[in-house]
Backbone as ProteinMPNN parsed JSONL, in Angstrom:
{"seq_chain_A": "MTLKGIMDRKLFMLVGSLVLKRCGTALAVYLASKGAPADQLDQLLTALAAVVGIGSDLLFDYVEKKRAEYNGARKMLDAIGRTDTDADWVAR", "coords_chain_A": {"N_chain_A": [[69.958, -110.652, -9.744], [72.476, -110.807, -7.338], [73.499, -108.804, -4.503], [76.218, -109.07, -4.041], [77.081, -109.904, -6.565], [76.547, -107.605, -8.081], [78.289, -105.814, -6.832], [80.74, -107.056, -7.41], [80.798, -106.804, -10.192], [80.791, -103.987, -10.501], [83.196, -103.348, -9.199], [85.04, -104.692, -10.826], [84.644, -103.29, -13.232], [85.476, -100.754, -12.428], [88.218, -101.117, -11.7], [89.095, -102.404, -14.019], [88.638, -100.431, -15.962], [90.52, -98.511, -15.265], [92.932, -99.908, -15.643], [92.684, -100.459, -18.363], [92.756, -97.855, -19.403], [95.389, -97.101, -18.779], [96.858, -99.009, -20.233], [95.951, -98.375, -22.776], [96.948, -95.776, -23.046], [99.688, -96.313, -22.996], [99.874, -97.862, -25.329], [99.084, -95.933, -27.212], [101.169, -94.064, -26.977], [103.317, -95.629, -27.801], [102.547, -96.254, -30.471], [102.391, -93.654, -31.492], [105.039, -92.915, -31.352], [105.998, -94.464, -33.351], [104.985, -93.212, -35.528], [102.242, -93.072, -36.109], [99.126, -91.502, -36.998], [97.417, -89.084, -34.916], [94.62, -88.933, -34.973], [93.743, -91.462, -35.803], [94.719, -92.988, -33.7], [93.155, -92.093, -31.548], [90.611, -92.944, -32.369], [91.06, -95.694, -32.453], [91.596, -96.297, -29.732], [89.157, -95.564, -28.567], [87.401, -97.373, -29.797], [88.501, -99.779, -28.871], [88.084, -99.533, -26.087], [85.289, -99.541, -26.034], [84.679, -102.099, -27.046], [85.891, -103.793, -25.137], [84.526, -103.0, -22.82], [81.811, -103.642, -23.423], [82.13, -106.358, -23.932], [83.017, -107.365, -21.428], [80.765, -106.817, -19.896], [78.855, -108.461, -21.127], [80.042, -110.932, -20.566], [79.859, -111.025, -17.738], [77.048, -111.09, -17.512], [76.506, -113.574, -18.741], [77.857, -115.377, -17.027], [76.451, -114.921, -14.642], [73.903, -115.774, -15.424], [74.351, -118.517, -15.943], [75.074, -119.318, -13.385], [72.677, -118.88, -12.019], [71.042, -120.726, -13.349], [72.295, -123.123, -12.603], [71.952, -123.045, -9.808], [69.159, -123.109, -9.72], [68.618, -125.63, -10.854], [69.834, -127.218, -8.945], [68.242, -126.68, -6.678], [65.807, -127.679, -7.582], [66.382, -130.411, -7.879], [66.982, -131.029, -5.226], [64.476, -130.606, -4.143], [62.961, -132.707, -5.158], [64.091, -134.787, -3.911], [66.567, -135.848, -4.601], [70.008, -136.778, -4.134], [73.228, -135.171, -3.512], [75.152, -136.623, -4.875], [73.744, -137.678, -6.962], [73.35, -135.432, -8.451], [75.622, -134.722, -9.813], [75.928, -134.421, -12.533], [74.918, -131.903, -13.071], [76.838, -130.029, -12.431], [78.599, -130.083, -14.499]], "CA_chain_A": [[71.369, -110.554, -9.45], [72.703, -110.556, -5.929], [74.278, -107.61, -4.178], [77.626, -109.419, -4.241], [77.321, -109.896, -8.003], [76.585, -106.215, -8.525], [79.532, -105.224, -6.331], [81.842, -107.626, -8.182], [80.777, -106.201, -11.529], [81.205, -102.585, -10.386], [84.617, -103.329, -8.862], [85.779, -105.07, -12.025], [84.577, -102.195, -14.195], [86.298, -99.664, -11.911], [89.627, -101.49, -11.84], [89.352, -102.69, -15.431], [88.716, -99.192, -16.742], [91.811, -97.879, -14.977], [93.976, -100.692, -16.318], [92.512, -100.241, -19.8], [93.233, -96.506, -19.736], [96.861, -97.103, -18.738], [97.335, -99.789, -21.384], [95.647, -97.588, -23.968], [97.911, -94.68, -23.123], [100.979, -96.892, -23.387], [99.76, -98.23, -26.737], [99.064, -94.699, -28.0], [102.529, -93.503, -26.98], [104.142, -96.491, -28.654], [102.178, -96.066, -31.874], [102.761, -92.288, -31.883], [106.488, -92.886, -31.575], [106.234, -95.134, -34.634], [104.52, -92.336, -36.591], [100.808, -93.198, -36.403], [98.399, -90.242, -36.818], [96.687, -88.966, -33.651], [93.195, -89.206, -35.209], [93.546, -92.906, -35.829], [94.958, -93.506, -32.349], [91.986, -91.791, -30.735], [89.543, -93.841, -32.804], [91.427, -97.049, -32.037], [91.417, -96.431, -28.284], [87.72, -95.509, -28.291], [86.824, -98.656, -30.215], [88.998, -100.806, -27.956], [87.381, -99.369, -24.811], [83.898, -99.963, -26.216], [84.637, -103.557, -27.203], [86.21, -104.424, -23.85], [83.428, -102.709, -21.898], [80.643, -104.445, -23.793], [82.493, -107.769, -23.759], [83.024, -107.736, -20.011], [79.379, -106.8, -19.431], [78.238, -109.692, -21.624], [80.622, -112.044, -19.823], [79.241, -111.05, -16.421], [75.67, -111.556, -17.671], [76.542, -115.004, -19.042], [78.24, -116.096, -15.807], [75.342, -114.812, -13.698], [72.819, -116.621, -15.927], [74.724, -119.912, -15.708], [75.022, -119.547, -11.939], [71.259, -118.976, -11.659], [70.553, -122.009, -13.865], [72.853, -124.176, -11.762], [71.28, -123.007, -8.509], [67.781, -123.554, -9.927], [68.631, -127.084, -11.038], [70.179, -127.804, -7.644], [67.062, -126.593, -5.815], [64.789, -128.583, -8.101], [66.781, -131.777, -7.534], [66.816, -131.177, -3.783], [63.042, -130.654, -3.844], [62.403, -134.023, -5.483], [64.714, -135.785, -3.06], [67.837, -136.386, -5.108], [71.164, -136.432, -3.317], [74.278, -134.449, -4.238], [75.862, -137.526, -5.785], [72.913, -137.813, -8.158], [73.328, -134.162, -9.181], [76.947, -134.394, -10.338], [75.82, -134.029, -13.942], [74.562, -130.486, -13.151], [78.044, -129.216, -12.299], [79.405, -130.136, -15.724]], "C_chain_A": [[71.527, -110.193, -7.976], [73.51, -109.28, -5.729], [75.766, -107.87, -4.387], [77.982, -109.402, -5.726], [77.42, -108.488, -8.558], [77.879, -105.556, -8.08], [80.734, -105.757, -7.092], [81.93, -106.987, -9.556], [81.271, -104.76, -11.479], [82.696, -102.485, -10.081], [85.462, -103.684, -10.069], [85.794, -103.936, -13.038], [85.437, -101.019, -13.734], [87.775, -99.95, -12.123], [89.977, -101.728, -13.304], [89.465, -101.438, -16.27], [90.029, -98.471, -16.491], [92.957, -98.597, -15.682], [93.9, -100.474, -17.823], [93.013, -98.863, -20.219], [94.757, -96.458, -19.758], [97.444, -97.863, -19.924], [97.084, -99.041, -22.688], [96.601, -96.428, -24.148], [99.275, -95.189, -23.558], [100.969, -97.289, -24.861], [99.784, -96.995, -27.628], [100.444, -94.068, -28.08], [103.432, -94.324, -27.884], [103.837, -96.261, -30.133], [102.511, -94.66, -32.365], [104.256, -92.187, -32.137], [106.866, -93.573, -32.884], [105.685, -94.327, -35.81], [103.054, -92.458, -36.948], [100.109, -91.857, -36.165], [97.557, -90.25, -35.539], [95.204, -89.277, -33.827], [92.911, -90.703, -35.144], [93.769, -93.522, -34.457], [93.748, -93.272, -31.457], [90.826, -92.714, -31.095], [89.814, -95.276, -32.365], [91.177, -97.255, -30.55], [89.938, -96.387, -27.899], [87.047, -96.831, -28.649], [87.244, -99.782, -29.275], [88.276, -100.737, -26.615], [85.936, -99.839, -24.921], [83.791, -101.479, -26.299], [84.901, -104.256, -25.875], [85.084, -104.19, -22.843], [82.207, -103.558, -22.171], [80.928, -105.93, -23.585], [82.478, -108.203, -22.308], [81.61, -107.74, -19.445], [78.638, -108.055, -19.879], [78.761, -110.917, -20.882], [80.003, -112.153, -18.434], [77.795, -111.531, -16.5], [75.617, -113.057, -17.909], [76.859, -115.816, -17.786], [77.1, -116.065, -14.799], [74.174, -115.699, -14.12], [73.124, -118.092, -15.67], [74.668, -120.252, -14.224], [73.572, -119.7, -11.485], [70.664, -120.296, -12.148], [71.044, -123.163, -12.996], [72.136, -124.218, -10.415], [69.828, -123.464, -8.622], [67.694, -125.06, -10.087], [68.936, -127.789, -9.722], [68.966, -127.797, -6.718], [65.967, -127.551, -6.272], [65.127, -130.029, -7.74], [66.658, -132.033, -6.037], [65.341, -131.314, -3.416], [62.439, -132.016, -4.16], [63.137, -135.147, -4.763], [65.983, -136.408, -3.592], [68.97, -135.955, -4.184], [72.192, -135.699, -4.167], [75.023, -135.351, -5.208], [75.071, -137.75, -7.062], [72.971, -136.567, -9.036], [74.695, -133.78, -9.736], [76.891, -133.939, -11.787], [75.521, -132.544, -14.095], [75.809, -129.618, -13.144], [78.868, -129.196, -13.574], [78.934, -129.168, -16.756]], "O_chain_A": [[70.786, -109.365, -7.446], [74.118, -108.754, -6.661], [76.493, -106.994, -4.856], [79.059, -108.94, -6.103], [78.27, -108.203, -9.401], [78.502, -104.825, -8.849], [81.657, -105.0, -7.393], [83.02, -106.665, -10.028], [82.077, -104.35, -12.314], [83.388, -101.633, -10.639], [86.489, -103.052, -10.315], [86.83, -103.647, -13.637], [86.062, -100.353, -14.559], [88.501, -99.118, -12.666], [91.033, -101.302, -13.773], [90.284, -101.372, -17.187], [90.595, -97.879, -17.411], [93.843, -97.959, -16.25], [94.927, -100.322, -18.485], [93.629, -98.722, -21.275], [95.35, -95.849, -20.649], [98.408, -97.414, -20.544], [97.913, -99.074, -23.597], [97.019, -96.127, -25.266], [99.939, -94.572, -24.39], [101.956, -97.072, -25.566], [100.427, -96.998, -28.678], [100.846, -93.589, -29.14], [104.222, -93.77, -28.648], [104.747, -96.094, -30.945], [102.875, -94.484, -33.528], [104.693, -91.461, -33.03], [107.922, -93.3, -33.455], [105.889, -94.704, -36.964], [102.651, -91.984, -38.01], [100.461, -91.144, -35.225], [97.048, -91.293, -35.129], [94.585, -89.831, -32.918], [91.955, -91.141, -34.504], [93.085, -94.476, -34.087], [93.357, -94.156, -30.695], [90.133, -93.211, -30.207], [88.898, -95.987, -31.953], [90.612, -98.272, -30.149], [89.516, -97.106, -26.993], [86.222, -97.343, -27.892], [86.432, -100.639, -28.926], [87.897, -101.77, -26.063], [85.416, -100.467, -23.999], [82.905, -102.074, -25.687], [84.205, -105.21, -25.528], [84.731, -105.099, -22.093], [81.628, -104.132, -21.248], [80.066, -106.672, -23.114], [81.985, -109.283, -21.985], [81.286, -108.578, -18.604], [77.882, -108.644, -19.107], [77.999, -111.842, -20.6], [79.658, -113.251, -17.995], [77.356, -112.301, -15.645], [74.77, -113.743, -17.337], [76.207, -116.824, -17.513], [76.811, -117.08, -14.166], [73.524, -116.31, -13.273], [72.249, -118.836, -15.227], [74.26, -121.352, -13.852], [73.271, -120.559, -10.656], [69.871, -120.917, -11.441], [70.28, -124.08, -12.692], [71.76, -125.288, -9.936], [69.318, -124.132, -7.723], [66.804, -125.699, -9.526], [68.36, -128.835, -9.424], [68.689, -128.793, -6.049], [65.283, -128.16, -5.45], [64.245, -130.788, -7.337], [66.275, -133.126, -5.622], [64.992, -132.048, -2.49], [61.495, -132.437, -3.492], [62.842, -136.323, -4.977], [66.43, -137.424, -3.06], [68.903, -134.909, -3.539], [72.053, -135.612, -5.387], [75.479, -134.891, -6.255], [75.65, -137.984, -8.123], [72.676, -136.633, -10.229], [74.906, -132.622, -10.096], [77.729, -133.147, -12.219], [75.831, -131.965, -15.137], [75.832, -128.57, -13.791], [79.761, -128.359, -13.709], [79.511, -129.094, -17.841]]}, "name": "protein", "num_of_chains": 1, "seq": "MTLKGIMDRKLFMLVGSLVLKRCGTALAVYLASKGAPADQLDQLLTALAAVVGIGSDLLFDYVEKKRAEYNGARKMLDAIGRTDTDADWVAR"}
């Protein structure tokens, strides 16, 4: 993983966690005003934070893996003398 990729992931997690906390607080206030128990709200917000955190981490790993595969295929095609027009199938 490149330094830029690590910085992008850390920045997303920093900003995403703040946005998630604000949205979670707003959801908890709304549900509390409707009469939901505090125990269930805490469990719901914890589960939501875990799912979003793990999901975003998996998404970043998937994107980084696909980017590495694309770059590897591009380098391999360049090494055997193919032109960019021949490598259009790689971008799909």
